[in-house]
C-alpha positions in Angstrom: -12.3 -2.7 50.3 -14.3 -1.1 47.5 -13.1 2.3 46.4 -15.6 5.1 45.9 -16.1 6.1 42.2 -16.1 9.8 41.4 -19.5 11.3 41.3 -19.7 13.9 38.5 -21.7 16.9 39.2 -24.8 17.5 37.2 -25.6 20.8 35.5 -28.7 20.8 33.4 -28.1 21.6 29.8 -30.9 21.2 27.2 -30.3 20.3 23.6 -33.3 21.4 21.6 -33.7 20.1 18.0 -36.7 19.3 15.8 -39.0 20.0 18.7 -37.3 17.4 20.8 -35.4 18.2 24.0 -32.4 16.1 25.3 -31.2 16.7 28.8 -27.4 16.6 29.1 -26.3 16.9 32.7 -22.6 16.4 31.8 -22.3 18.9 29.0 -20.0 21.0 31.3 -17.2 18.5 30.6 -16.8 20.0 27.1 -15.0 23.0 28.6 -11.5 22.0 27.5 -8.7 23.0 30.0 -11.2 24.2 32.6 -9.8 23.4 36.0 -12.9 21.5 37.1 -12.7 19.3 34.0 -9.0 18.5 34.5 -9.7 17.8 38.2 -12.5 15.4 37.3 -10.3 13.5 34.8 -7.6 13.2 37.4 -10.0 11.9 39.9 -11.1 9.2 37.4 -7.5 8.3 36.9 -7.0 8.0 40.7 -10.1 5.8 40.9 -8.8 3.6 38.1 -5.4 3.3 39.9 -7.0 2.5 43.3 -9.5 0.0 41.8 -6.8 -1.9 39.8 -3.9 -1.6 42.3 -4.2 -5.3 43.0 -3.3 -6.0 39.4 -0.2 -3.8 39.3 2.1 -6.8 39.4 0.1 -8.5 36.7 0.3 -5.4 34.5 4.0 -5.3 35.0 4.4 -9.0 34.3 2.3 -8.7 31.1 4.3 -5.8 29.9 7.6 -7.6 30.5 6.2 -10.8 28.9 5.1 -9.0 25.8 8.3 -7.0 25.6 10.4 -10.2 26.0 8.9 -11.6 22.8 9.9 -8.6 20.7 13.2 -8.4 19.0 14.4 -5.1 20.5 17.3 -4.5 18.2 15.3 -5.0 15.1 15.4 -3.3 11.7 13.1 -3.1 8.7 13.6 -4.7 5.3 15.5 -2.0 3.2 13.6 -0.6 0.2 15.2 1.0 -2.8 14.2 4.6 -3.8 15.9 6.7 -6.4 19.3 5.0 -5.9 19.3 4.7 -2.1 18.2 1.9 0.3 16.2 3.2 3.2 16.1 1.4 6.6 14.5 2.0 10.0 16.1 0.4 13.1 15.1 0.0 16.7 17.8 -0.3 19.4 17.5 -2.3 22.7 15.9 -0.2 25.4 14.9 2.7 23.2 11.3 3.7 22.3 11.8 5.4 18.9 13.4 4.4 15.7 16.6 5.4 13.9 16.2 6.2 10.2 19.1 5.4 7.9 19.9 5.2 4.2 22.8 3.9 2.1 23.6 4.4 -1.5 22.9 1.4 -3.8 26.1 -0.6 -4.0 27.5 0.7 -0.8 27.4 -0.7 2.7 28.0 2.6 4.5 24.9 3.8 6.3 24.0 7.5 6.7 21.9 8.4 9.7 19.0 10.6 8.8 17.2 10.8 12.1 17.6 9.6 15.7 14.0 10.0 16.9 15.0 9.1 20.5 17.0 12.3 20.7 14.4 14.4 19.0 11.7 13.2 21.4 13.6 14.3 24.5 11.4 16.7 26.5 8.2 15.6 24.9 5.5 13.5 26.5 4.3 12.6 23.0 6.4 12.6 19.8 5.6 11.3 16.4 7.8 11.7 13.3 6.2 10.7 10.0 5.9 11.3 6.3 9.6 11.4 5.3 9.8 12.8 1.8 13.1 12.8 -0.1 13.7 15.4 -2.8 14.3 14.0 -6.3 18.0 14.9 -6.2 18.3 13.1 -2.8 19.7 16.2 -1.1 16.7 17.3 1.0 14.1 15.6 3.2 10.8 17.0 4.4 9.4 15.4 7.5 6.4 16.0 9.8 6.3 16.1 13.6 3.3 15.9 16.0 4.1 16.6 19.7 0.5 16.5 21.0 -1.2 13.5 19.4 -3.8 15.7 17.7 -2.5 15.0 14.2 -1.5 18.6 13.8 1.9 18.3 12.1 4.7 20.8 11.6 6.7 20.1 8.5 10.5 20.6 8.7 13.1 20.5 5.9 16.6 19.1 6.4 19.6 19.4 4.2 21.0 15.9 4.0 24.4 17.1 2.8 25.0 19.6 5.6 22.7 18.4 8.3 21.1 21.8 8.6 17.4 22.0 9.5 15.9 25.0 7.8 14.4 27.6 10.1 11.2 28.1 8.0 8.8 25.5 9.5 5.4 24.8 7.9 2.9 24.7 10.7 -0.6 23.2 11.2 -0.3 20.8 8.3 -1.8 17.4 7.6 1.7 16.0 7.5 2.2 14.8 3.9 4.2 16.8 1.3 5.3 16.4 -2.3 8.4 17.7 -4.1 8.2 19.1 -7.6 11.0 17.8 -9.9 12.9 21.1 -9.5 14.0 20.0 -6.0 13.0 23.4 -4.5 9.2 23.5 -4.7 7.3 21.7 -2.0 3.5 21.2 -2.0 1.7 20.5 1.3 -1.8 20.4 2.9 -2.8 22.7 5.7 -5.7 22.1 8.1 -8.4 24.4 9.4 -7.3 25.3 12.9 -10.7 24.8 14.4 -12.2 21.8 12.6 -8.9 20.2 11.6 -10.3 19.6 8.1 -7.6 19.4 5.5 -8.8 22.1 3.3 -5.9 24.0 1.7 -3.0 23.1 -0.5 0.1 25.4 -0.4 3.2 25.7 -2.4 6.5 26.6 -0.7 9.8 27.4 -2.3 13.1 26.5 -0.5 15.0 29.6 0.7 11.9 31.8 0.9 10.3 32.8 4.2 7.4 30.6 5.3 5.2 33.7 5.1 5.6 33.6 1.3 3.7 30.3 1.1 1.3 30.5 -1.8 -2.1 28.9 -1.4 -2.9 27.2 -4.7 -6.1 25.4 -3.8 -8.8 25.7 -1.3 -11.5 23.1 -0.7 -14.5 25.2 0.3 -17.1 22.4 0.6 -17.2 21.4 4.3 -17.8 17.7 3.6 -14.6 17.4 1.5 -11.0 17.0 2.6 -8.1 17.5 0.2 -4.6 16.2 -0.1 -1.7 16.2 -2.6 0.4 13.3 -4.0 2.8 12.4 -6.7 2.3 9.6 -9.2 4.7 6.7 -9.0 5.9 7.6 -12.5 7.1 10.9 -10.9 5.5 12.7 -13.8 2.5 14.3 -12.2 1.5 16.1 -9.0 -2.2 15.5 -8.1 -4.6 17.2 -5.8 -7.5 15.1 -4.7 -10.6 16.3 -2.9 -12.6 13.6 -1.3 -15.9 13.2 0.6 -17.4 9.8 1.7 -19.2 9.4 -1.6 -17.5 11.8 -4.1 -14.0 12.6 -5.4 -12.4 15.2 -7.6 -8.8 15.1 -9.0 -6.6 17.8 -10.5 -3.0 17.5 -11.9 0.0 19.4 -13.1 3.3 18.3 -14.7 5.8 17.8 -11.9 8.4 19.5 -14.0 6.3 22.7 -14.1 5.3 23.5 -10.5 4.1 27.0 -11.4 1.6 25.8 -13.9 -2.1 25.8 -13.3 -3.8 22.5 -12.1 -6.0 20.9 -14.7 -9.2 18.9 -13.9 -9.5 15.2 -14.5 -13.2 15.1 -13.8 -15.4 17.5 -11.9 -17.0 16.1 -8.8 -20.4 14.5 -9.1 -22.6 13.2 -6.4 -21.8 9.5 -5.7 -19.0 9.4 -8.2 -15.8 8.0 -6.6 -12.5 7.8 -8.4 -8.7 7.7 -7.9 -6.1 8.3 -10.6 -2.7 6.7 -11.4 -0.4 7.3 -14.4 1.2 4.9 -16.9 2.8 6.0 -20.2 0.2 8.2 -22.1 -2.8 7.3 -20.0 -4.4 7.8 -16.6 -5.7 4.6 -15.0 -8.8 5.2 -12.8 -10.4 3.1 -10.2 -14.0 4.2 -10.0 -17.6 3.2 -9.2 -18.8 4.8 -12.4 -21.9 3.2 -14.0 -23.0 1.7 -10.7 -19.8 -0.4 -10.4 -20.5 -0.9 -6.7 -17.3 -3.0 -6.1 -15.4 -0.7 -8.4 -13.7 -1.2 -11.8 -10.6 0.1 -13.4 -10.8 2.4 -16.5 -8.3 4.3 -18.5 -8.2 7.4 -20.6 -5.5 9.4 -22.5 -3.9 12.2 -20.5 -4.9 14.6 -23.3 -8.6 13.7 -22.7 -9.0 12.9 -19.0 -12.8 13.8 -18.7 -15.2 11.0 -17.7 -16.8 10.7 -21.2 -13.5 9.4 -22.5 -13.0 6.7 -19.8 -12.9 3.1 -21.2 -13.1 -0.1 -19.2 -9.8 -1.8 -18.5 -10.8 -4.2 -15.7 -14.6 -4.7 -15.6 -16.8 -4.5 -12.6 -17.5 -7.8 -10.8 -20.3 -7.9 -8.3 -18.5 -10.7 -6.4 -15.1 -9.1 -6.3 -14.2 -5.8 -4.5 -11.3 -3.9 -6.1 -9.2 -2.3 -3.5 -6.0 -1.0 -5.1 -3.5 -1.5 -7.9 0.2 -1.1 -8.6 1.8 -0.2 -12.0 5.1 -1.5 -13.2 6.9 -1.3 -16.5 5.7 -4.8 -17.6 3.0 -5.7 -15.1 -0.3 -4.4 -13.7 -0.9 -5.7 -10.2 -4.5 -5.7 -8.8 -5.3 -6.1 -5.1 -8.9 -7.3 -4.6 -11.1 -9.2 -2.2 -13.2 -12.2 -3.0 -15.5 -13.9 -0.3 -13.8 -11.8 2.3 -10.2 -12.9 1.4 -7.4 -10.8 0.0 -6.1 -11.6 -3.5 -3.2 -10.3 -5.5 -3.5 -10.6 -9.2 -0.6 -10.2 -11.7 -1.4 -9.1 -15.3 1.1 -8.5 -18.0 0.6 -5.4 -20.2 1.2 -7.6 -23.2 -1.6 -10.0 -22.1 0.8 -13.0 -21.9 0.1 -13.8 -18.2 -2.8 -13.3 -15.8 -2.7 -15.2 -12.5 -3.3 -14.9 -8.7 -0.7 -15.5 -6.0 -1.7 -18.7 -4.2 -3.0 -18.3 -0.5 -4.3 -21.4 1.1 -6.3 -20.5 4.3 -9.2 -18.4 5.4 -7.6 -16.3 8.2 -4.8 -14.4 6.6 -3.9 -10.9 5.4 -1.9 -10.1 2.3 -1.1 -6.8 0.7 1.4 -5.1 -1.6 3.9 -2.8 0.0 7.0 -0.6 -0.6 7.0 -1.0 -4.4 8.8 2.2 -5.5 10.6 0.8 -8.5 8.9 1.1 -11.8 11.3 -0.9 -14.0 11.4 -4.2 -12.0 9.9 -7.6 -12.1 10.0 -7.9 -8.3 6.8 -7.4 -6.4 7.1 -6.9 -2.6 4.1 -7.9 -0.5 3.4 -8.6 3.2 1.7 -11.8 4.5 0.5 -12.8 7.9 -2.2 -14.9 9.4 -3.8 -15.3 12.9 -1.2 -18.0 13.6 1.8 -16.9 11.4 3.9 -13.8 12.2 4.2 -11.2 9.4 6.6 -11.8 6.5 7.9 -9.5 3.9 8.1 -11.4 0.6 9.7 -10.6 -2.7 7.9 -12.2 -5.6 9.4 -12.4 -9.1 6.4 -11.8 -11.4 8.3 -13.3 -14.4 9.7 -16.5 -12.9 7.0 -16.8 -10.1 9.7 -17.5 -7.6 9.6 -15.8 -4.2 12.0 -15.1 -1.4 11.0 -14.4 2.2 13.0 -11.3 3.0 12.0 -11.2 6.6 9.6 -12.9 9.1 8.9 -11.1 12.3 11.0 -12.7 15.0 9.2 -14.0 18.1 11.8 -13.9 20.9 10.3 -16.9 22.7 11.8 -20.4 22.1 8.5 -22.0 23.0 6.6 -20.2 20.3 5.4 -22.5 17.5 2.6 -21.6 15.0 1.5 -25.2 15.1 0.5 -24.7 18.8 -2.4 -22.5 17.6 -5.5 -23.1 15.5 -7.4 -20.5 13.4 -10.7 -20.9 11.6 -13.5 -19.0 10.0 -17.1 -19.6 11.0 -20.4 -17.9 10.1 -23.1 -16.5 12.3 -26.6 -15.7 11.1 -27.7 -12.1 11.6 -31.1 -11.0 12.7 -32.1 -10.4 9.0 -30.7 -13.7 7.8 -27.4 -12.4 6.5 -24.3 -14.7 7.2 -21.7 -12.8 9.2 -18.1 -14.2 9.1 -16.0 -14.6 12.3 -12.2 -15.2 12.3 -11.0 -17.2 15.3 -7.7 -18.2 16.8 -7.0 -20.2 20.0 -4.4 -22.6 21.6 -4.5 -26.1 20.1 -4.4 -27.8 23.5 -7.1 -25.6 25.1 -8.5 -27.7 27.9 -12.0 -26.5 28.4 -14.6 -28.1 26.0 -16.8 -25.0 26.5 -17.1 -21.8 28.4 -13.6 -20.6 27.4 -12.8 -16.9 28.0 -13.2 -15.2 24.6 -12.4 -11.7 23.4 -14.5 -10.6 20.5 -13.3 -7.6 18.6 -15.2 -5.4 16.1 -15.1 -2.1 14.2 -17.6 -1.8 11.4 -17.5 1.7 10.0 -16.1 3.8 7.1 -15.7 0.7 5.0 -12.6 -0.1 7.0 -12.0 -3.9 7.0 -10.4 -5.6 9.9 -8.5 -8.5 8.3 -7.3 -11.5 10.3 -3.9 -10.6 11.6 -1.1 -11.9 13.8 -0.4 -10.2 17.1 2.6 -10.8 19.4 0.8 -9.3 22.4 -2.3 -11.4 21.8 -0.2 -14.5 22.6 -0.4 -13.5 26.3 -4.2 -14.1 26.1 -4.1 -17.2 23.9 -1.5 -18.9 26.2 -3.8 -18.2 29.2 -6.8 -20.0 27.5 -8.5 -17.1 25.7 -10.0 -17.4 22.3 -9.7 -14.3 20.1 -12.4 -13.5 17.6 -12.8 -10.8 14.9 -16.5 -10.2 14.0 -16.5 -9.0 10.4 -19.7 -7.0 10.8 -21.4 -4.8 8.3 -20.0 -1.3 8.0 -16.6 -2.7 6.9 -16.0 -4.0 3.4 -15.0 -7.6 4.2 -17.7 -9.0 1.9 -17.6 -6.1 -0.6 -18.9 -2.6 -1.0 -22.5 -3.7 -0.2 -21.3 -5.0 3.1 -20.2 -1.4 3.9 -23.4 0.1 2.5 -25.4 -2.3 4.7 -23.8 -0.9 7.9 -24.0 2.9 7.5 -26.5 5.7 7.5 -30.0 4.3 8.0 -28.6 0.8 8.0 -26.2 1.5 10.9 -28.0 -0.7 13.4 -27.0 -3.7 11.3 -23.4 -3.2 12.6 -24.6 -3.7 16.2 -27.0 -6.5 15.6 -24.4 -8.4 13.5 -21.9 -8.2 16.4 -24.6 -9.4 18.8 -25.5 -12.3 16.5 -21.8 -13.3 16.4 -21.7 -13.3 20.2 -24.9 -15.4 20.4 -23.4 -17.9 17.8 -20.1 -18.2 19.8 -22.1 -18.9 23.0 -24.5 -21.3 21.2 -21.6 -23.3 19.7 -20.0 -23.5 23.1 -16.8 -21.5 22.2 -17.6 -19.5 25.3 -20.5 -18.4 27.6 -21.9 -15.1 28.7 -19.9 -15.3 31.9 -16.7 -15.5 30.0 -17.4 -13.4 26.8 -15.6 -10.0 26.4 -16.0 -7.4 23.7 -13.5 -4.8 22.5 -13.5 -1.9 20.1 -12.1 1.6 19.6 -13.2 4.9 18.1 -16.1 3.9 15.9 -15.6 0.5 17.4 -16.1 2.2 20.7 -19.5 3.3 19.4 -20.2 -0.4 18.6 -19.3 -1.3 22.2 -21.6 1.4 23.6 -24.5 0.2 21.4 -24.2 -3.5 22.2 -24.1 -3.0 26.0 -27.2 -1.0 25.7 -28.9 -3.6 23.5 -27.6 -6.9 24.9 -25.7 -6.3 28.2 -26.4 -9.8 29.4 -24.2 -11.4 26.8 -20.9 -9.9 28.1 -18.9 -10.1 31.3 -16.6 -7.3 30.3 -16.0 -4.7 27.7 -12.9 -2.7 26.5 -13.9 0.6 24.9 -11.0 2.8 23.6 -11.5 6.4 22.5 -15.2 5.7 22.0 -17.4 7.8 19.7 -20.5 7.5 21.9 -22.2 10.9 21.9 -23.2 10.6 18.3 -26.1 13.1 18.0 -24.5 15.9 19.9 -21.2 15.6 18.1 -22.7 15.4 14.6 -24.8 18.6 15.4 -21.7 20.5 16.3 -19.9 21.5 13.0 -17.1 23.2 15.0 -15.8 19.8 16.2 -13.1 18.3 14.0 -14.3 15.9 11.3 -18.1 16.4 11.8 -19.2 17.8 8.5 -17.1 15.4 6.5 -19.0 12.4 8.0 -22.6 13.3 7.2 -22.5 10.6 4.5 -21.3 8.0 7.0 -23.7 8.6 9.9 -26.3 11.1 8.5 -26.9 14.7 9.1 -29.0 15.2 12.3 -30.0 18.6 11.2 -32.6 16.7 9.2 -35.3 15.1 11.4 -35.1 11.6 9.8 -31.4 11.3 10.5 -31.7 12.8 13.9 -34.4 10.3 15.0 -32.4 7.3 13.6 -29.1 8.4 15.1 -30.8 9.0 18.4 -32.2 5.5 18.4 -28.7 4.0 18.8 -26.5 6.8 20.2 -24.9 5.1 23.2 -24.8 8.2 25.4 -28.5 9.0 24.8 -29.6 5.3 25.2 -28.1 4.6 28.6 -30.9 3.2 30.8 -31.3 1.8 34.2 -30.2 -1.8 33.8 -27.3 -4.1 34.6 -24.2 -3.4 32.5 -21.1 -5.6 32.1 -17.7 -4.5 33.6 -16.3 -1.7 31.5 -12.8 -0.2 31.0 -12.9 3.0 29.0 -9.7 4.7 27.8 -9.1 8.0 26.0 -6.5 10.6 25.2 -7.0 14.2 26.3 -5.6 15.6 23.0 -7.7 13.3 20.8 -8.7 15.2 17.6 -10.9 12.3 16.3 -13.1 11.7 19.3 -13.0 14.5 21.9 -12.1 13.3 25.4 -15.5 14.5 26.7 -17.5 11.9 24.9 -16.1 9.0 27.0 -16.0 11.2 30.1 -19.7 12.1 29.8 -20.6 8.5 28.9 -18.9 7.1 32.0 -20.6 9.6 34.2 -24.0 8.7 32.8 -23.3 5.0 33.0 -22.4 5.4 36.7 -25.6 7.3 37.3 -28.0 4.8 35.7 -26.4 1.4 35.9 -27.7 -1.2 38.3 -25.7 -3.9 40.1 -22.1 -3.9 41.2 -20.2 -4.0 37.9 -17.1 -1.9 37.6 -17.0 1.1 35.3 -13.4 2.3 35.0 -12.1 5.3 33.0 -8.5 6.2 32.3 -7.4 9.3 30.4 -3.9 9.7 29.0 -3.4 13.4 29.6 -0.5 13.6 27.1 -1.7 11.7 24.1 -4.4 11.6 21.4 -6.5 9.2 19.3 -3.7 6.7 18.6 -2.6 6.4 22.2 0.9 6.9 23.6 3.9 7.3 21.4 6.9 5.1 21.8 6.8 1.3 21.6 7.1 0.6 25.3 4.4 3.0 26.4 2.1 1.4 23.8 2.9 -2.0 25.2 1.9 -0.8 28.7 -1.5 0.2 27.3 -2.0 -3.3 26.0 -1.0 -4.7 29.4 -3.6 -2.5 31.1 -6.3 -3.9 28.9 -5.2 -7.5 29.3 -4.9 -7.2 33.1 -8.5 -6.0 33.2 -9.7 -9.1 31.3 -7.5 -11.5 33.2 -8.6 -10.1 36.5 -12.3 -10.6 35.6 -11.4 -14.2 34.8 -9.5 -14.6 38.2 -6.3 -15.3 36.3 -3.5 -13.7 38.3 -0.4 -14.8 36.3 
């Protein structure tokens, strides 16, 4: 028996801009905490529950299956910082980690935090940004209990266990100790827009009301944050917009000194700063270095006119990051879409790349906090190989696998799966890469169920990665594909530039071209093709089902940014003004018209749509809950045919979903059950 979907009431609201009127019948849903809004969201949840009740056993089985593969009593690879080894550990049956440390040379562990106890009484709990003072006696840490990324910073005395009473509220989470062990720098957010716009200085022992604001970022398109160089010598304040940066610095030994400028902001000048010996090393796009280059300058003369090339710009290689060690300079870059790690000696005696031998892997440096070491730690995984933490000796070129993620399933064998990279042709002739993984003994020669994932915004690259939970799809005959569409930086900075602002539609047509290729090459068919994306990837989902709904049988859209024009016209909403350089500023008619041409909410029309599962978090600060709520209501109003549109709101979480590892696994099981049900796979 079919269940009746909620019918949202319609109250006419007119958006009037540039002489154009948009009718928004569901604008009333923006009234946060209004009883009728909460009631509507609850009715949608009830409809989801009723419509999927027949899959409850499947959801539970999937949850148990995924959970069974995870080593529940697991711990991280210890890392050394200032004479102590730091470890996080998960215990069987518990959702949150324990954080420990032990002194170098000792086996005795000291418990820093039991997050399971701390989370009692909270529907959502996230502890992050642990920051140890230079003398190892104090730790600053940040807690979010809503999921809106509004953090309170606490300070704990590690010698006595005392948590100081003076909490630092409404912060961005991160903090930095000066070298005096008593001065803490932190970033505070604007309470309405959640823009990180102020840097404060707090002195231990003083009341929180004595916090001194030392920097305010007044330009609405910029955010600011504070960090410390790996050398521990400098504290830096960085202001960043999409296309511009500005960095200031002080000596970490002199926390009361005035911050000095490295280089004043200029339009379209991006740069980041690290320190080594007497110089600053700067990754920048200066002189039209689209894929970035690395420059250096003496600390005494940091201004841009003194910058000199250290690693030149290469139009075929995207520079992404670098790590500085006493003897080595390590560069992380990307060539032809693939991660590379390059080792250079300061004395020029060596210059080589770590060898990686396939096209569907991810490799990146991590947890390198020791300056005087020859050991480089990096992470490696592929679509068929679980993640490994590897220690590489940059002098001897020997490496040791410190840990490979355990798959608690005796039947798991990487050789049972195949991964490959293929290339689709976009509407304008560009070649778009697709990373694929599937079971080696997949029986169907064509028309396999296939889940195609995409994101394509902010230059964020979705690298090929391993997933324990994904095995539950692969083992049931699914192919999984990542479409590396424009808007990310998979093929360099130009790949990003080709999928933003007035080129944004390329992101959507690239994804559609990948779908058409996968169907044409008989990996799947339109009756068995599914699409998935979240946040800006949810915008991608909304656009493709407006443009090419016939290609997909079902779509998963999480926390989707779908009401693009309305949101970008409202500068009171968190993050709006800082994203004008990503999407455009609809206060100008040209941007308004272009954004309107693809905005999923505005472009819903009377046509057949695929089955859709939309999920969101009520406390989401990145994409407000009302965007998916309005979109679902409008889809129901206009869509033809009998396809399902389901909407589930987590009333206690935010943009990143539920906290705690088990609740997160249940969310994955919900998505997978939706797909498997559409494929008539019941176990």
